[in-house]
C-alpha positions as CSV (number, residue, x, y, z in Angstrom):
1,M,-28.4,-82.3,-87.1
2,K,-31.8,-83.6,-84.6
3,P,-33.8,-80.3,-83.9
4,L,-33.8,-79.7,-79.9
5,Y,-37.6,-78.2,-80.6
6,E,-39.5,-76.5,-83.9
7,T,-42.7,-75.6,-84.1
8,T,-44.3,-74.2,-86.7
9,I,-47.1,-71.2,-87.6
10,I,-48.8,-70.8,-90.5
11,N,-49.8,-67.3,-92.3
12,T,-52.8,-65.7,-94.0
13,G,-53.4,-62.7,-95.4
14,G,-50.3,-61.5,-94.4
15,R,-50.0,-57.9,-92.0
16,N,-53.8,-58.0,-92.8
17,G,-55.0,-61.4,-91.8
18,E,-54.3,-64.1,-88.9
19,V,-51.4,-66.6,-87.5
20,H,-52.4,-70.3,-86.4
21,S,-50.2,-73.6,-85.7
22,P,-51.3,-76.9,-87.1
23,D,-53.0,-77.7,-84.0
24,N,-54.6,-74.1,-84.0
25,I,-53.5,-74.0,-79.6
26,F,-52.1,-70.7,-80.9
27,N,-54.0,-68.4,-82.9
28,L,-54.1,-64.5,-83.4
29,D,-55.2,-62.2,-85.6
30,V,-52.7,-59.5,-87.0
31,E,-53.0,-56.5,-88.3
32,K,-50.9,-53.4,-90.3
33,P,-50.4,-50.9,-87.1
34,A,-51.8,-47.5,-87.3
35,A,-48.4,-46.1,-87.6
36,L,-47.8,-48.4,-91.2
37,G,-51.5,-47.7,-92.8
38,G,-53.5,-50.2,-90.2
39,N,-56.7,-49.8,-87.9
40,A,-56.4,-49.0,-85.0
41,T,-56.7,-53.1,-83.2
42,T,-56.1,-55.1,-80.5
43,A,-54.4,-57.3,-82.6
44,T,-51.0,-58.0,-83.1
45,N,-48.6,-57.3,-85.6
46,P,-45.1,-59.5,-86.5
47,E,-42.8,-56.7,-84.8
48,Q,-44.7,-57.5,-81.9
49,L,-44.6,-60.7,-81.8
50,F,-40.6,-60.7,-82.4
51,A,-40.0,-58.4,-79.5
52,A,-41.9,-61.0,-77.1
53,G,-39.8,-64.5,-78.8
54,Y,-36.7,-62.2,-78.4
55,S,-37.7,-60.3,-75.0
56,A,-38.3,-64.6,-73.4
57,C,-35.7,-65.9,-75.4
58,F,-33.4,-63.6,-74.4
59,N,-34.7,-64.1,-70.8
60,S,-33.6,-67.2,-70.5
61,A,-30.6,-67.5,-72.0
62,L,-29.2,-64.3,-69.3
63,E,-31.1,-66.5,-66.7
64,L,-29.2,-69.7,-68.0
65,M,-25.7,-68.2,-68.0
66,L,-26.6,-66.9,-64.7
67,E,-27.3,-70.0,-62.8
68,Q,-24.4,-71.6,-65.2
69,G,-21.9,-68.8,-63.5
70,K,-23.7,-69.5,-60.1
71,V,-24.8,-66.0,-59.4
72,D,-27.4,-65.2,-57.0
73,F,-30.2,-62.8,-58.3
74,E,-33.4,-61.6,-57.2
75,S,-35.4,-61.3,-60.8
76,S,-34.6,-59.9,-64.4
77,E,-37.0,-58.5,-66.6
78,V,-35.8,-58.0,-70.2
79,T,-38.1,-55.4,-72.5
80,A,-37.3,-55.5,-76.3
81,T,-38.2,-52.4,-78.9
82,V,-38.4,-53.9,-81.9
83,S,-38.8,-50.6,-84.6
84,L,-39.0,-50.5,-88.1
85,Y,-36.9,-48.7,-90.4
86,P,-35.8,-47.0,-93.8
87,D,-33.3,-49.3,-95.7
88,K,-31.5,-47.0,-97.9
89,E,-29.4,-49.7,-99.5
90,D,-32.3,-51.6,-101.1
91,K,-35.1,-48.2,-100.7
92,G,-37.2,-51.8,-98.6
93,V,-37.3,-51.5,-94.2
94,K,-35.5,-53.0,-91.9
95,L,-35.8,-54.1,-88.1
96,G,-33.9,-52.6,-85.1
97,V,-34.0,-53.8,-81.4
98,V,-33.4,-52.0,-78.5
99,L,-32.9,-55.0,-75.6
100,E,-33.2,-53.2,-72.2
101,V,-32.2,-55.5,-69.2
102,S,-32.7,-55.3,-65.4
103,I,-30.9,-57.7,-63.1
104,A,-33.1,-57.6,-59.9
105,G,-29.7,-58.3,-56.8
106,V,-26.6,-57.7,-58.2
107,D,-23.7,-54.8,-59.7
108,R,-24.2,-53.2,-62.8
109,E,-20.8,-54.5,-63.6
110,T,-22.0,-58.2,-63.2
111,A,-24.9,-57.5,-65.1
112,E,-23.2,-56.2,-68.3
113,E,-21.2,-59.2,-68.0
114,Y,-24.4,-61.5,-67.3
115,V,-26.3,-59.5,-70.2
116,N,-23.3,-59.7,-72.9
117,K,-23.0,-63.4,-72.1
118,A,-26.9,-64.2,-73.1
119,H,-26.2,-62.0,-76.5
120,H,-23.7,-64.5,-77.5
121,Y,-25.8,-67.8,-76.0
122,C,-29.6,-66.7,-76.8
123,P,-30.8,-68.2,-80.3
124,Y,-33.0,-65.2,-81.6
125,S,-28.9,-62.8,-81.2
126,K,-27.2,-65.6,-82.7
127,A,-30.4,-65.8,-86.4
128,I,-30.0,-61.7,-86.6
129,S,-25.8,-60.9,-86.1
130,G,-24.7,-59.7,-88.9
131,N,-28.7,-58.7,-90.1
132,V,-30.0,-56.6,-87.1
133,E,-29.0,-53.7,-85.3
134,V,-29.0,-54.9,-81.9
135,E,-28.5,-52.6,-78.6
136,L,-27.8,-53.5,-75.2
137,T,-29.3,-51.4,-72.2
138,V,-28.3,-52.8,-68.6
139,K,-30.9,-51.2,-66.3
């Protein structure tokens, strides 16, 4: 199957390194968060990168679902909180995500309906389904 889009990011140094695209348009320092034993820094971390990608992807899916449903809305906002939890099964760690969604200009019932539609459409949601606990909250 031919992809609609693909991108490549390279990491060196793991959580204490950097990430970059082969063309160097994207280039960020990565640092382990202080809560995990790292240093207080302005560098990003994998959880922030995942939260950024998931919130942007989910909001795009949400707006597409609203447009396809011919729903008039003013704006939408998705806040993704990504957490690391202990994994009792393998004594490692696992991800959890809370998506807080607000859609200005629609009632709560419509917002909940379209948040659920977006969750079933969003490629990030599909990719982590069954592997990561995702809590959806409509504000």
